[in-house]
N, CA, C and O atoms as a Tinker XYZ file with bonds, in Angstrom:
   444  protein
     1  N      0.860000   -1.195000    0.003000    73     2
     2  CA    -0.043000   -0.035000    0.048000    64     1     3
     3  C      0.895000    1.199000    0.122000    63     2     4     5
     4  O      0.527000    2.239000   -0.423000    81     3
     5  N      2.063000    1.142000    0.755000    73     3     6
     6  CA     2.735000    2.360000    0.894000    64     5     7
     7  C      3.581000    2.694000   -0.652000    63     6     8     9
     8  O      3.853000    3.819000   -1.071000    81     7
     9  N      3.841000    1.592000   -1.222000    73     7    10
    10  CA     4.459000    1.711000   -2.612000    64     9    11
    11  C      3.420000    2.515000   -3.550000    63    10    12    13
    12  O      3.769000    3.501000   -4.200000    81    11
    13  N      2.156000    2.015000   -3.554000    73    11    14
    14  CA     1.137000    2.864000   -4.367000    64    13    15
    15  C      1.099000    4.230000   -4.112000    63    14    16    17
    16  O      1.045000    5.047000   -5.031000    81    15
    17  N      1.127000    4.588000   -2.767000    73    15    18
    18  CA     1.071000    6.046000   -2.398000    64    17    19
    19  C      2.314000    6.741000   -3.100000    63    18    20    21
    20  O      2.188000    7.738000   -3.810000    81    19
    21  N      3.421000    6.173000   -2.858000    73    19    22
    22  CA     4.802000    6.703000   -3.387000    64    21    23
    23  C      4.675000    6.959000   -5.036000    63    22    24    25
    24  O      5.003000    8.019000   -5.569000    81    23
    25  N      4.191000    5.911000   -5.681000    73    23    26
    26  CA     4.082000    5.974000   -7.223000    64    25    27
    27  C      3.082000    7.077000   -7.536000    63    26    28    29
    28  O      3.366000    7.854000   -8.447000    81    27
    29  N      1.889000    7.229000   -6.843000    73    27    30
    30  CA     0.910000    8.187000   -7.166000    64    29    31
    31  C      1.635000    9.486000   -6.813000    63    30    32    33
    32  O      1.687000   10.334000   -7.704000    81    31
    33  N      2.190000    9.753000   -5.655000    73    31    34
    34  CA     2.693000   11.023000   -5.168000    64    33    35
    35  C      3.796000   11.508000   -6.312000    63    34    36    37
    36  O      3.928000   12.698000   -6.596000    81    35
    37  N      4.486000   10.568000   -6.867000    73    35    38
    38  CA     5.568000   10.990000   -7.919000    64    37    39
    39  C      4.968000   11.201000   -9.181000    63    38    40    41
    40  O      5.376000   12.071000   -9.951000    81    39
    41  N      4.048000   10.471000   -9.425000    73    39    42
    42  CA     3.280000   10.787000  -10.710000    64    41    43
    43  C      2.607000   12.133000  -10.796000    63    42    44    45
    44  O      2.620000   12.835000  -11.807000    81    43
    45  N      1.993000   12.451000   -9.613000    73    43    46
    46  CA     1.139000   13.814000   -9.448000    64    45    47
    47  C      2.360000   14.836000   -9.565000    63    46    48    49
    48  O      2.270000   15.721000  -10.417000    81    47
    49  N      3.375000   14.774000   -8.845000    73    47    50
    50  CA     4.513000   15.666000   -8.938000    64    49    51
    51  C      5.112000   15.784000  -10.282000    63    50    52    53
    52  O      5.496000   16.885000  -10.675000    81    51
    53  N      5.216000   14.764000  -10.989000    73    51    54
    54  CA     5.745000   14.982000  -12.338000    64    53    55
    55  C      4.881000   15.638000  -13.182000    63    54    56    57
    56  O      5.321000   16.485000  -13.960000    81    55
    57  N      3.477000   15.311000  -13.129000    73    55    58
    58  CA     2.508000   16.035000  -13.786000    64    57    59
    59  C      2.543000   17.639000  -13.690000    63    58    60    61
    60  O      2.641000   18.504000  -14.559000    81    59
    61  N      2.426000   17.693000  -12.324000    73    59    62
    62  CA     2.432000   19.218000  -11.847000    64    61    63
    63  C      3.691000   20.009000  -12.496000    63    62    64    65
    64  O      3.560000   21.133000  -12.980000    81    63
    65  N      4.969000   19.285000  -12.455000    73    63    66
    66  CA     6.061000   20.005000  -12.861000    64    65    67
    67  C      6.050000   20.227000  -14.507000    63    66    68    69
    68  O      6.565000   21.212000  -15.035000    81    67
    69  N      5.374000   19.144000  -15.252000    73    67    70
    70  CA     5.418000   19.465000  -16.380000    64    69    71
    71  C      4.372000   20.461000  -16.932000    63    70    72    73
    72  O      4.579000   21.136000  -17.941000    81    71
    73  N      3.281000   20.504000  -16.233000    73    71    74
    74  CA     2.313000   21.697000  -16.415000    64    73    75
    75  C      2.896000   22.849000  -16.164000    63    74    76    77
    76  O      2.846000   23.710000  -17.042000    81    75
    77  N      3.470000   23.082000  -15.118000    73    75    78
    78  CA     4.147000   24.242000  -14.712000    64    77    79
    79  C      5.157000   24.761000  -15.710000    63    78    80    81
    80  O      5.122000   25.919000  -16.126000    81    79
    81  N      6.178000   23.747000  -16.129000    73    79    82
    82  CA     7.104000   24.211000  -17.017000    64    81    83
    83  C      6.465000   24.487000  -18.365000    63    82    84    85
    84  O      6.931000   25.407000  -19.038000    81    83
    85  N      5.401000   23.748000  -18.843000    73    83    86
    86  CA     4.766000   24.077000  -20.119000    64    85    87
    87  C      4.148000   25.457000  -19.986000    63    86    88    89
    88  O      4.183000   26.254000  -20.923000    81    87
    89  N      3.594000   25.731000  -18.847000    73    87    90
    90  CA     3.000000   27.020000  -18.901000    64    89    91
    91  C      4.076000   28.107000  -19.036000    63    90    92    93
    92  O      3.781000   29.129000  -19.656000    81    91
    93  N      5.198000   27.979000  -18.551000    73    91    94
    94  CA     6.292000   28.953000  -18.522000    64    93    95
    95  C      6.907000   28.951000  -19.869000    63    94    96    97
    96  O      7.434000   29.999000  -20.240000    81    95
    97  N      6.914000   27.931000  -20.646000    73    95    98
    98  CA     7.172000   27.944000  -22.010000    64    97    99
    99  C      6.309000   28.748000  -22.821000    63    98   100   101
   100  O      6.711000   29.650000  -23.556000    81    99
   101  N      4.961000   28.359000  -22.656000    73    99   102
   102  CA     3.756000   28.851000  -23.395000    64   101   103
   103  C      4.007000   30.470000  -23.131000    63   102   104   105
   104  O      4.041000   31.174000  -24.141000    81   103
   105  N      4.171000   31.064000  -21.931000    73   103   106
   106  CA     4.206000   32.293000  -21.694000    64   105   107
   107  C      5.388000   33.012000  -22.291000    63   106   108   109
   108  O      5.277000   34.162000  -22.716000    81   107
   109  N      6.490000   32.357000  -22.324000    73   107   110
   110  CA     7.763000   32.910000  -23.066000    64   109   111
   111  C      7.487000   33.056000  -24.473000    63   110   112   113
   112  O      7.842000   34.057000  -25.096000    81   111
   113  N      6.759000   31.928000  -25.085000    73   111   114
   114  CA     6.523000   32.014000  -26.500000    64   113   115
   115  C      5.641000   33.262000  -26.774000    63   114   116   117
   116  O      5.908000   34.119000  -27.617000    81   115
   117  N      4.512000   33.258000  -25.925000    73   115   118
   118  CA     3.557000   34.323000  -26.033000    64   117   119
   119  C      4.408000   35.755000  -26.097000    63   118   120   121
   120  O      4.322000   36.475000  -27.091000    81   119
   121  N      5.162000   36.073000  -25.058000    73   119   122
   122  CA     5.949000   37.225000  -24.905000    64   121   123
   123  C      6.885000   37.547000  -26.081000    63   122   124   125
   124  O      7.030000   38.696000  -26.499000    81   123
   125  N      7.547000   36.420000  -26.620000    73   123   126
   126  CA     8.459000   36.589000  -27.713000    64   125   127
   127  C      7.438000   36.841000  -29.024000    63   126   128   129
   128  O      7.785000   37.725000  -29.807000    81   127
   129  N      6.386000   36.221000  -29.258000    73   127   130
   130  CA     5.561000   36.505000  -30.367000    64   129   131
   131  C      5.113000   38.162000  -30.325000    63   130   132   133
   132  O      5.370000   38.948000  -31.237000    81   131
   133  N      4.325000   38.545000  -28.960000    73   131   134
   134  CA     3.989000   39.762000  -28.928000    64   133   135
   135  C      5.113000   40.941000  -29.282000    63   134   136   137
   136  O      4.831000   41.901000  -29.999000    81   135
   137  N      6.341000   40.754000  -28.721000    73   135   138
   138  CA     7.280000   41.574000  -28.998000    64   137   139
   139  C      7.640000   41.656000  -30.451000    63   138   140   141
   140  O      7.719000   42.747000  -31.016000    81   139
   141  N      7.843000   40.603000  -31.019000    73   139   142
   142  CA     8.420000   40.320000  -32.300000    64   141   143
   143  C      7.164000   41.165000  -33.248000    63   142   144   145
   144  O      7.420000   42.130000  -33.968000    81   143
   145  N      5.980000   40.656000  -33.095000    73   143   146
   146  CA     4.927000   41.402000  -33.856000    64   145   147
   147  C      4.812000   42.872000  -33.749000    63   146   148   149
   148  O      4.532000   43.579000  -34.717000    81   147
   149  N      5.044000   43.344000  -32.499000    73   147   150
   150  CA     5.011000   44.949000  -32.380000    64   149   151
   151  C      6.152000   45.520000  -32.994000    63   150   152   153
   152  O      6.046000   46.520000  -33.704000    81   151
   153  N      7.384000   44.884000  -32.746000    73   151   154
   154  CA     8.533000   45.366000  -33.403000    64   153   155
   155  C      8.528000   45.490000  -34.955000    63   154   156   157
   156  O      8.994000   46.455000  -35.561000    81   155
   157  N      8.008000   44.515000  -35.469000    73   155   158
   158  CA     7.871000   44.271000  -37.172000    64   157   159
   159  C      6.882000   45.372000  -37.616000    63   158   160   161
   160  O      7.079000   46.015000  -38.646000    81   159
   161  N      5.761000   45.584000  -36.775000    73   159   162
   162  CA     4.881000   46.461000  -37.233000    64   161   163
   163  C      5.447000   47.798000  -36.994000    63   162   164   165
   164  O      5.106000   48.687000  -37.774000    81   163
   165  N      6.363000   48.114000  -35.912000    73   163   166
   166  CA     6.879000   49.490000  -35.763000    64   165   167
   167  C      7.859000   49.681000  -37.002000    63   166   168   169
   168  O      7.921000   50.811000  -37.487000    81   167
   169  N      8.587000   48.719000  -37.519000    73   167   170
   170  CA     9.515000   48.830000  -38.731000    64   169   171
   171  C      8.815000   49.243000  -39.948000    63   170   172   173
   172  O      9.235000   50.068000  -40.760000    81   171
   173  N      7.551000   48.504000  -40.013000    73   171   174
   174  CA     6.589000   48.805000  -41.306000    64   173   175
   175  C      6.077000   50.076000  -41.168000    63   174   176   177
   176  O      6.089000   50.837000  -42.135000    81   175
   177  N      5.616000   50.425000  -40.071000    73   175   178
   178  CA     5.020000   51.990000  -39.949000    64   177   179
   179  C      6.023000   52.918000  -40.248000    63   178   180   181
   180  O      5.777000   53.957000  -40.861000    81   179
   181  N      7.239000   52.581000  -39.818000    73   179   182
   182  CA     8.317000   53.782000  -40.022000    64   181   183
   183  C      8.368000   53.683000  -41.607000    63   182   184   185
   184  O      8.097000   54.666000  -42.298000    81   183
   185  N      8.719000   52.482000  -42.146000    73   183   186
   186  CA     9.036000   52.479000  -43.684000    64   185   187
   187  C      7.864000   53.113000  -44.430000    63   186   188   189
   188  O      8.161000   53.871000  -45.353000    81   187
   189  N      6.740000   52.935000  -44.194000    73   187   190
   190  CA     5.606000   53.363000  -44.882000    64   189   191
   191  C      5.046000   54.665000  -44.630000    63   190   192   193
   192  O      4.559000   55.365000  -45.518000    81   191
   193  N      5.117000   54.986000  -43.417000    73   191   194
   194  CA     4.543000   56.319000  -42.981000    64   193   195
   195  C      5.449000   57.233000  -42.303000    63   194   196   197
   196  O      5.031000   58.311000  -41.882000    81   195
   197  N      6.587000   56.897000  -42.177000    73   195   198
   198  CA     7.685000   57.863000  -41.441000    64   197   199
   199  C      7.709000   57.595000  -39.991000    63   198   200   201
   200  O      6.853000   57.017000  -39.321000    81   199
   201  N      9.028000   58.202000  -39.552000    73   199   202
   202  CA     9.352000   57.748000  -38.110000    64   201   203
   203  C      8.550000   58.407000  -37.203000    63   202   204   205
   204  O      8.318000   57.917000  -36.099000    81   203
   205  N      8.014000   59.687000  -37.629000    73   203   206
   206  CA     7.366000   60.573000  -36.543000    64   205   207
   207  C      5.795000   60.301000  -36.834000    63   206   208   209
   208  O      4.969000   61.056000  -36.323000    81   207
   209  N      5.401000   59.274000  -37.616000    73   207   210
   210  CA     3.948000   59.251000  -38.001000    64   209   211
   211  C      3.164000   58.686000  -36.753000    63   210   212   213
   212  O      3.709000   58.191000  -35.766000    81   211
   213  N      1.744000   58.838000  -36.950000    73   211   214
   214  CA     0.940000   58.265000  -35.845000    64   213   215
   215  C      0.821000   56.915000  -35.778000    63   214   216   217
   216  O      0.416000   56.398000  -34.737000    81   215
   217  N      1.163000   56.145000  -36.899000    73   215   218
   218  CA     1.214000   54.784000  -37.069000    64   217   219
   219  C      2.432000   54.282000  -36.388000    63   218   220   221
   220  O      2.308000   53.303000  -35.653000    81   219
   221  N      3.768000   54.916000  -36.567000    73   219   222
   222  CA     4.802000   54.692000  -35.794000    64   221   223
   223  C      4.783000   54.852000  -34.133000    63   222   224   225
   224  O      5.258000   54.036000  -33.343000    81   223
   225  N      4.193000   55.958000  -33.838000    73   223   226
   226  CA     3.912000   56.127000  -32.555000    64   225   227
   227  C      3.023000   55.105000  -32.122000    63   226   228   229
   228  O      3.354000   54.579000  -31.059000    81   227
   229  N      1.941000   54.663000  -32.679000    73   227   230
   230  CA     1.073000   53.612000  -31.984000    64   229   231
   231  C      1.792000   52.325000  -31.780000    63   230   232   233
   232  O      1.492000   51.597000  -30.833000    81   231
   233  N      2.712000   52.018000  -32.614000    73   231   234
   234  CA     3.367000   50.535000  -32.717000    64   233   235
   235  C      4.558000   50.795000  -31.671000    63   234   236   237
   236  O      4.939000   49.842000  -30.991000    81   235
   237  N      5.202000   52.145000  -31.509000    73   235   238
   238  CA     6.143000   52.168000  -30.458000    64   237   239
   239  C      5.592000   51.830000  -28.986000    63   238   240   241
   240  O      6.146000   51.160000  -28.115000    81   239
   241  N      4.279000   52.515000  -28.950000    73   239   242
   242  CA     3.392000   52.149000  -27.630000    64   241   243
   243  C      3.132000   50.697000  -27.459000    63   242   244   245
   244  O      3.215000   50.134000  -26.368000    81   243
   245  N      2.790000   50.065000  -28.659000    73   243   246
   246  CA     2.421000   48.643000  -28.552000    64   245   247
   247  C      3.649000   47.807000  -28.063000    63   246   248   249
   248  O      3.558000   46.946000  -27.188000    81   247
   249  N      4.817000   48.143000  -28.713000    73   247   250
   250  CA     6.165000   47.512000  -28.424000    64   249   251
   251  C      6.388000   47.689000  -26.879000    63   250   252   253
   252  O      6.593000   46.713000  -26.158000    81   251
   253  N      6.339000   48.955000  -26.410000    73   251   254
   254  CA     6.408000   49.195000  -24.905000    64   253   255
   255  C      5.564000   48.319000  -24.027000    63   254   256   257
   256  O      5.978000   47.676000  -23.062000    81   255
   257  N      4.295000   48.368000  -24.487000    73   255   258
   258  CA     3.127000   47.375000  -23.744000    64   257   259
   259  C      3.428000   46.075000  -23.742000    63   258   260   261
   260  O      3.156000   45.433000  -22.727000    81   259
   261  N      3.983000   45.484000  -24.750000    73   259   262
   262  CA     4.545000   44.116000  -24.960000    64   261   263
   263  C      5.607000   43.730000  -23.951000    63   262   264   265
   264  O      5.480000   42.773000  -23.188000    81   263
   265  N      6.688000   44.552000  -23.994000    73   263   266
   266  CA     7.864000   44.540000  -23.173000    64   265   267
   267  C      7.446000   44.515000  -21.674000    63   266   268   269
   268  O      7.868000   43.652000  -20.904000    81   267
   269  N      6.520000   45.596000  -21.269000    73   267   270
   270  CA     5.942000   45.561000  -19.885000    64   269   271
   271  C      5.295000   44.439000  -19.533000    63   270   272   273
   272  O      5.492000   43.984000  -18.406000    81   271
   273  N      4.385000   43.774000  -20.457000    73   271   274
   274  CA     3.705000   42.629000  -20.117000    64   273   275
   275  C      4.606000   41.396000  -19.905000    63   274   276   277
   276  O      4.406000   40.589000  -18.998000    81   275
   277  N      5.568000   41.306000  -20.762000    73   275   278
   278  CA     6.541000   40.156000  -20.583000    64   277   279
   279  C      7.329000   40.365000  -19.126000    63   278   280   281
   280  O      7.509000   39.435000  -18.340000    81   279
   281  N      7.790000   41.794000  -18.883000    73   279   282
   282  CA     8.443000   41.882000  -17.654000    64   281   283
   283  C      7.593000   41.482000  -16.427000    63   282   284   285
   284  O      8.076000   40.847000  -15.489000    81   283
   285  N      6.320000   41.877000  -16.477000    73   283   286
   286  CA     5.248000   41.653000  -15.313000    64   285   287
   287  C      5.177000   40.203000  -15.406000    63   286   288   289
   288  O      5.056000   39.757000  -14.265000    81   287
   289  N      5.199000   39.350000  -16.209000    73   287   290
   290  CA     4.698000   38.016000  -16.075000    64   289   291
   291  C      5.948000   37.188000  -15.984000    63   290   292   293
   292  O      5.909000   36.101000  -15.407000    81   291
   293  N      7.108000   37.667000  -16.549000    73   291   294
   294  CA     8.161000   36.761000  -16.722000    64   293   295
   295  C      9.613000   37.235000  -16.206000    63   294   296   297
   296  O     10.612000   36.520000  -16.121000    81   295
   297  N      9.524000   38.358000  -15.939000    73   295   298
   298  CA    10.746000   39.342000  -15.447000    64   297   299
   299  C     11.767000   38.919000  -16.543000    63   298   300   301
   300  O     12.895000   38.578000  -16.186000    81   299
   301  N     11.438000   38.925000  -17.820000    73   299   302
   302  CA    12.379000   38.955000  -18.955000    64   301   303
   303  C     11.596000   39.507000  -20.077000    63   302   304   305
   304  O     10.367000   39.585000  -20.081000    81   303
   305  N     12.498000   39.942000  -21.173000    73   303   306
   306  CA    11.769000   40.448000  -22.357000    64   305   307
   307  C     12.635000   40.107000  -23.474000    63   306   308   309
   308  O     13.830000   39.918000  -23.247000    81   307
   309  N     12.167000   40.004000  -24.671000    73   307   310
   310  CA    12.629000   39.432000  -25.746000    64   309   311
   311  C     13.252000   40.618000  -26.707000    63   310   312   313
   312  O     12.544000   41.547000  -27.097000    81   311
   313  N     14.672000   40.493000  -27.058000    73   311   314
   314  CA    15.284000   41.650000  -27.876000    64   313   315
   315  C     15.359000   41.162000  -29.265000    63   314   316   317
   316  O     16.202000   40.330000  -29.602000    81   315
   317  N     14.391000   41.724000  -30.174000    73   315   318
   318  CA    14.360000   41.156000  -31.381000    64   317   319
   319  C     15.679000   41.158000  -32.242000    63   318   320   321
   320  O     16.098000   40.218000  -32.917000    81   319
   321  N     16.221000   42.340000  -32.091000    73   319   322
   322  CA    17.368000   42.796000  -32.801000    64   321   323
   323  C     18.608000   41.902000  -32.339000    63   322   324   325
   324  O     19.292000   41.354000  -33.204000    81   323
   325  N     18.864000   41.769000  -31.168000    73   323   326
   326  CA    19.888000   40.874000  -30.637000    64   325   327
   327  C     19.577000   39.463000  -30.711000    63   326   328   329
   328  O     20.463000   38.611000  -30.644000    81   327
   329  N     18.247000   39.162000  -30.857000    73   327   330
   330  CA    17.805000   37.663000  -30.874000    64   329   331
   331  C     18.038000   37.058000  -29.443000    63   330   332   333
   332  O     18.429000   35.892000  -29.395000    81   331
   333  N     17.860000   37.657000  -28.426000    73   331   334
   334  CA    18.071000   37.051000  -27.137000    64   333   335
   335  C     17.092000   37.583000  -26.019000    63   334   336   337
   336  O     16.563000   38.687000  -26.153000    81   335
   337  N     16.875000   36.854000  -25.004000    73   335   338
   338  CA    16.139000   37.291000  -23.917000    64   337   339
   339  C     17.019000   38.271000  -23.034000    63   338   340   341
   340  O     18.230000   38.054000  -22.977000    81   339
   341  N     16.555000   39.170000  -22.451000    73   339   342
   342  CA    17.014000   40.060000  -21.421000    64   341   343
   343  C     16.390000   39.704000  -20.029000    63   342   344   345
   344  O     15.188000   39.472000  -19.905000    81   343
   345  N     17.332000   39.674000  -18.930000    73   343   346
   346  CA    16.693000   39.531000  -17.728000    64   345   347
   347  C     16.691000   40.702000  -16.838000    63   346   348   349
   348  O     16.253000   40.657000  -15.688000    81   347
   349  N     17.201000   41.782000  -17.405000    73   347   350
   350  CA    17.044000   43.118000  -16.813000    64   349   351
   351  C     16.076000   44.018000  -17.383000    63   350   352   353
   352  O     15.889000   43.974000  -18.599000    81   351
   353  N     15.438000   44.826000  -16.667000    73   351   354
   354  CA    14.364000   45.737000  -17.365000    64   353   355
   355  C     15.172000   46.885000  -17.938000    63   354   356   357
   356  O     15.068000   48.001000  -17.430000    81   355
   357  N     16.026000   46.653000  -19.041000    73   355   358
   358  CA    16.963000   47.623000  -19.534000    64   357   359
   359  C     16.782000   48.052000  -20.950000    63   358   360   361
   360  O     17.656000   48.544000  -21.665000    81   359
   361  N     15.370000   47.773000  -21.315000    73   359   362
   362  CA    14.999000   48.206000  -22.800000    64   361   363
   363  C     15.058000   49.722000  -22.820000    63   362   364   365
   364  O     14.996000   50.335000  -21.754000    81   363
   365  N     15.163000   50.300000  -23.872000    73   363   366
   366  CA    15.081000   51.621000  -24.400000    64   365   367
   367  C     13.881000   51.867000  -25.328000    63   366   368   369
   368  O     13.786000   51.265000  -26.397000    81   367
   369  N     12.905000   52.818000  -24.883000    73   367   370
   370  CA    11.811000   52.870000  -25.789000    64   369   371
   371  C     12.185000   53.579000  -26.888000    63   370   372   373
   372  O     11.395000   53.518000  -27.830000    81   371
   373  N     13.370000   54.368000  -27.066000    73   371   374
   374  CA    13.845000   54.889000  -28.245000    64   373   375
   375  C     14.982000   54.069000  -29.008000    63   374   376   377
   376  O     15.775000   54.607000  -29.781000    81   375
   377  N     14.974000   52.821000  -28.731000    73   375   378
   378  CA    15.869000   52.006000  -29.234000    64   377   379
   379  C     15.757000   51.838000  -30.751000    63   378   380   381
   380  O     16.602000   51.084000  -31.233000    81   379
   381  N     14.940000   52.354000  -31.544000    73   379   382
   382  CA    14.477000   52.219000  -32.897000    64   381   383
   383  C     14.922000   53.591000  -33.679000    63   382   384   385
   384  O     14.771000   53.762000  -34.889000    81   383
   385  N     15.422000   54.411000  -32.887000    73   383   386
   386  CA    15.845000   55.765000  -33.513000    64   385   387
   387  C     16.717000   55.553000  -34.664000    63   386   388   389
   388  O     16.497000   56.331000  -35.592000    81   387
   389  N     17.724000   54.634000  -34.858000    73   387   390
   390  CA    18.456000   54.508000  -35.982000    64   389   391
   391  C     17.850000   54.251000  -37.214000    63   390   392   393
   392  O     18.415000   54.281000  -38.308000    81   391
   393  N     16.334000   53.922000  -36.927000    73   391   394
   394  CA    15.594000   53.745000  -38.282000    64   393   395
   395  C     15.195000   55.191000  -38.905000    63   394   396   397
   396  O     14.784000   55.285000  -40.062000    81   395
   397  N     15.347000   56.303000  -38.052000    73   395   398
   398  CA    15.080000   57.543000  -38.668000    64   397   399
   399  C     15.898000   57.817000  -39.831000    63   398   400   401
   400  O     15.430000   58.400000  -40.809000    81   399
   401  N     17.040000   57.443000  -39.773000    73   399   402
   402  CA    18.051000   57.597000  -41.103000    64   401   403
   403  C     17.425000   56.775000  -42.279000    63   402   404   405
   404  O     17.603000   57.208000  -43.417000    81   403
   405  N     16.755000   55.700000  -42.111000    73   403   406
   406  CA    16.248000   54.982000  -43.163000    64   405   407
   407  C     14.925000   55.514000  -43.768000    63   406   408   409
   408  O     14.340000   55.006000  -44.725000    81   407
   409  N     14.556000   56.553000  -43.110000    73   407   410
   410  CA    13.061000   57.019000  -43.544000    64   409   411
   411  C     13.277000   58.179000  -44.597000    63   410   412   413
   412  O     12.848000   59.302000  -44.333000    81   411
   413  N     13.957000   57.921000  -45.825000    73   411   414
   414  CA    14.121000   58.807000  -46.608000    64   413   415
   415  C     13.063000   59.144000  -47.560000    63   414   416   417
   416  O     13.061000   60.246000  -48.109000    81   415
   417  N     12.122000   58.224000  -47.802000    73   415   418
   418  CA    10.994000   58.576000  -48.490000    64   417   419
   419  C      9.922000   59.666000  -47.820000    63   418   420   421
   420  O      9.000000   60.203000  -48.434000    81   419
   421  N     10.261000   59.866000  -46.412000    73   419   422
   422  CA     9.283000   60.709000  -45.590000    64   421   423
   423  C      9.869000   61.846000  -44.972000    63   422   424   425
   424  O      9.299000   62.583000  -44.168000    81   423
   425  N     11.229000   61.971000  -45.456000    73   423   426
   426  CA    12.175000   63.209000  -45.005000    64   425   427
   427  C     11.272000   64.336000  -45.304000    63   426   428   429
   428  O     11.082000   65.113000  -44.369000    81   427
   429  N     10.631000   64.599000  -46.511000    73   427   430
   430  CA     9.984000   65.897000  -46.838000    64   429   431
   431  C      9.001000   66.197000  -45.851000    63   430   432   433
   432  O      8.660000   67.371000  -45.705000    81   431
   433  N      8.396000   65.107000  -45.010000    73   431   434
   434  CA     7.199000   65.273000  -44.249000    64   433   435
   435  C      7.585000   66.149000  -42.994000    63   434   436   437
   436  O      6.735000   66.830000  -42.421000    81   435
   437  N      8.779000   66.107000  -42.630000    73   435   438
   438  CA     9.334000   66.712000  -41.464000    64   437   439
   439  C      9.745000   68.201000  -41.732000    63   438   440   441
   440  O      9.861000   69.012000  -40.812000    81   439
   441  N      9.939000   68.483000  -42.938000    73   439   442
   442  CA    10.460000   69.865000  -43.317000    64   441   443
   443  C      9.430000   70.901000  -43.393000    63   442   444
   444  O      9.736000   72.055000  -43.691000    81   443
């Protein structure tokens, strides 16, 4: 009878750990996907509408919110350009400023 309880306890523990680990992986995948999507849409908005456009502003805000969500839920965030996770809250909301130089089609919009 004692052996049965030990097997059951081990099984319950293994299932619990598997579900917990799976939830962490799912949360990380969701975070990476949210950040990647917002980052991509920010690049597209800058390319099509200009760095200072309302579309770029919207996706900058979405990227910030995605990073905040991941930080709040996982204490890490995905860096699309470096292709790695950060465990410090060290992102820069202006980190896409180098794309201002690639905004040649919309330079006349700012003059």
